[in-house]
C-alpha positions, 0 to 999 in steps of 0.5 A, spaced: 310 751 842 316 755 843 323 751 840 327 748 846 333 747 842 340 748 846 342 754 841 336 758 844 338 757 851 340 763 855 343 763 861 344 768 866 345 769 873 338 769 877 335 773 882 331 772 888 325 774 884 327 768 880 327 763 885 320 761 887 319 757 880 325 753 881 323 752 888 316 749 885 320 745 881 324 742 887 317 741 890 315 737 884 321 732 885 319 731 892 325 735 895 320 738 900 324 745 899 324 750 905 319 755 904 323 761 906 330 759 905 332 763 899 334 770 903 339 766 907 341 762 900 342 768 896 346 772 902 351 767 902 353 768 894 348 772 890 352 771 884 352 763 885 345 762 882 343 761 875 337 760 870 336 758 863 331 761 859 328 759 852 324 765 849 324 768 856 321 762 860 325 758 865 327 751 863 333 750 867 337 752 874 343 751 878 347 754 884 354 754 885 355 758 892 362 760 894 364 759 901 371 763 902 377 762 897 377 754 898 370 751 897 363 751 894 357 747 894 353 745 888 345 745 888 338 746 885 340 742 879 334 742 875 331 742 868 324 743 867 321 736 865 318 737 858 325 740 857 330 734 859 334 731 854 336 737 850 343 739 853 340 744 857 342 741 864 349 740 861 350 747 859 348 751 865 352 746 869 358 748 865 356 755 866 355 755 874 361 750 875 366 756 872 363 760 878 367 756 883 374 757 879 379 753 883 375 751 889 373 744 891 366 743 890 361 739 894 354 737 892 349 732 895 347 728 889 341 723 888 342 716 887 340 717 879 345 722 878 351 719 882 354 716 876 354 722 872 357 726 878 363 721 878 364 722 871 365 730 872 370 729 877 366 728 884 367 722 889 363 720 894 364 721 901 358 718 905 351 717 904 345 722 907 338 719 908 332 723 909 329 721 915 321 723 916 316 721 922 311 724 927 315 728 932 314 725 939 311 729 944 317 731 948 318 737 952 323 742 951 329 741 956 330 747 960 337 748 958 335 749 951 333 756 949 331 760 943 338 763 940 339 770 942 343 776 938 349 775 943 349 767 941 350 768 934 358 769 934 359 763 938 354 759 934 358 761 928 364 759 931 361 752 933 358 751 926 365 753 923 368 747 926 362 742 924 362 744 916 367 744 911 367 752 910 365 758 915 359 761 913 357 767 917 353 771 912 349 765 911 348 764 918 346 771 920 340 770 916 338 762 917 338 763 924 333 769 924 329 768 917 321 768 918 319 761 920 326 759 922 326 757 930 333 756 932 335 753 939 342 753 942 344 749 948 350 751 952 355 749 958 357 755 961 360 760 956 361 754 951 356 752 946 354 744 946 349 744 940 344 748 936 339 747 931 334 750 926 327 747 924 324 751 919 317 750 914 318 746 908 313 744 902 311 738 905 313 738 912 318 742 917 325 740 916 330 740 921 337 743 919 342 743 922 342 739 928 350 740 931 351 737 937 357 735 942 354 728 944 348 724 943 345 727 949 346 734 947 343 732 940 337 729 944 336 735 948 336 740 941 332 735 938 327 735 943 327 743 943 326 743 936 320 738 935 316 741 942 311 745 938 311 740 932 308 734 936 304 729 932 306 732 926 311 730 920 318 732 921 324 731 916 331 731 918 337 729 913 342 725 917 349 723 914 350 715 915 357 716 917 354 719 924 352 712 927 349 716 933 345 721 928 342 715 925 340 712 932 337 718 934 332 718 928 331 711 929 329 712 936 325 718 935 321 713 930 323 716 924 324 712 917 329 713 911 325 716 905 330 719 901 337 718 899 343 722 897 351 722 897 355 727 899 360 728 893 367 732 892 371 734 887 377 735 891 379 735 899 376 739 904 378 741 911 377 737 916 371 738 920 367 735 926 363 730 922 361 726 929 357 733 931 353 733 925 347 729 927 343 733 921 345 737 915 343 744 914 340 743 907 341 739 901 341 745 897 347 749 900 350 744 904 
């Protein structure tokens, strides 16, 4: 068996070709990773993905993706089970965090790691629960439709009001990746909600689901799940949006997985009351 000693670890930036094995690790952990997310992830910051190898074999991974000059997001923090407890996670953690420079860094941390993240300077902002359930049989509302190219500019502006950072590069791919179904609700020239559903390892995932009101959110939710009736669907709901929790519960979904949104410093104000479902636990 090859040595798994820390001094044998070689950490490099990762490319798209490296990510299927990392996605497989995430699937083994029960994270239900999206099947076709990587292109959108790498589009945001292709230098923000890292992989650790021993004798050429991947043993650890992480991403620290920069959004503008003030904010970054950490995700995909994984060590292959047989390589744990040897310092490989800490080594790649330190390498990746340096990529963020002086930016505030956010993450969605699993319960078992939250104390470790606190020791690294992350403070909790709110909890997020993954709700899963059988999509109810609902027709897609007439005033919610598939996103068109002419919607992208308005959706990008709307999205920026619902997140700690603008992310136009990411959205250009997220809205149009194969298998991603994006819908929008508008009132005249104004976006009042939008969302995306995409294929996951275990079941489709909704994210984001951003909306002005619970009515808007229900309309977008109905459109997203119209073709998934009778199938299991997952959505990650922040617990600081009571209307979002109510929507998931009224749809018959139940919590199955918990994380905490944590930050190393301040983030710009954003409309948390519009966040009925976060985009992705991997990139925020």
